[in-house]
N, C-alpha and C positions, 0 to 999 in steps of 0.2 A: 376870810373870803379871798384874800390875795393868794393864800396857799392853794385853794381850790382852783383859782384861775391859772396858776402856774402848772398844776397837774393837768388841766385841760390843754394848755398850750403844749406841754410835753407830749401828750397823747396825739395832738394834731400835727406836730412837727414830724416830717418824714424822716425815716431812719437813714443814716449814711449808707451809701452803697459800699459793698465789699470791695476791697482793693483789687485791682487787676493783677493777676499772677504774672510773674516775670519769668521769661524763658519759654522756649518752644514746648518743652515737655510739660511744664506746669500749665501752660495755656491749653495744651491738648488734654491733660487730665481734667482740668476745669470744664472743658467742653464736654467730655464724656460724662462727667458727673452732673453738670447742670441740665443737659438735654436728655439724659438717660438713654444714651445711644444704644447701650447693650440691651436694655429692655425692649427698645424699639426693634432692634435686629432680631431678637428672639421671637417677638410677636409676629414679625414679618415672615420669618421662616415657618413658624407654626401655622400661620395663615395660609401659606402656600400649600403645605401638606394637608391641612384640613380641607382646602378647596379640592385638591386631588382626590382625597378620600371621598368627599361628597360627590364629586364628578363620577368616580368609579361606581358608587352606590347607585346613582341615577342611571348611568349607562348600562351597567351589568345586571341590575335587579329591577329597577322601577320601569324603565323604558320597554323592556320586553313585555311586561304585564300590560302597559298602556297600548303597546303596538298590536296586541292580539285582536281587540275589536276594531281598531282603526284600519289596519291594512291586511286583514285576513290571516294573521299569524306571521307575516313577514317582518322585515326590518323596518322600523319606523323612519329611518333616514331616507328610505326609498319612497316614502309616501308622496304621491302627487295628486294634483287636482286639475281637471280639464275645465276651462271656462272660455267660451267663445273661440274654440279651436286653438287655444293657447294652453300649453302645459306648464303648470306651476309646481316646482319641486319644493314643497314646504316642509318636508320631513326634518331637514337639518335645522330649520328655523324653530320648529316645534321642540326639538331636542334642546336647543339653546334656551328657549323660554322656560321649559320645564326645569332644566338644570338651574337657571337663575332663581326661579321661585323656590326651589328646594334649598339652595345655598343660602338665600336670604332668610328663609325660615329657620335654618339651623343656626345662623348667626344671631337671629332674634332670640332663639332659645338660650344660646350661650350668654348673651348680654343680660337676659332676664335672670338667669341663674347667678351671674356675677353680681347683679344688683341685690338679689335676695341674700347672698352670703357676704355682701359688702366687700367684694374683691375689686380693687381698683387697678 
């Protein structure tokens, strides 16, 4: 029974922290390794270009299709609404909302695929 209690105590005792690296270059290498900075940088850069790709898709392909019934075939960014003698330029806002929804949906699909294939 004492042997089992010792095993339990060993399991509950926190492990010792890794020693702090000495020297600036060793600390920098530990920083890069521990926080996975390179992977974060790659993900950030890919995210920027994915956003640009989706924005181009929305602006050049989807918005002209949506703009046909809304503004009589013109540019959706020039879409305006008149209310109580006030002119509201809502075209740019609509473009931003549509772009956000499509980007969010694309990111949702990417996360869903990553979970399916267990990519972390």
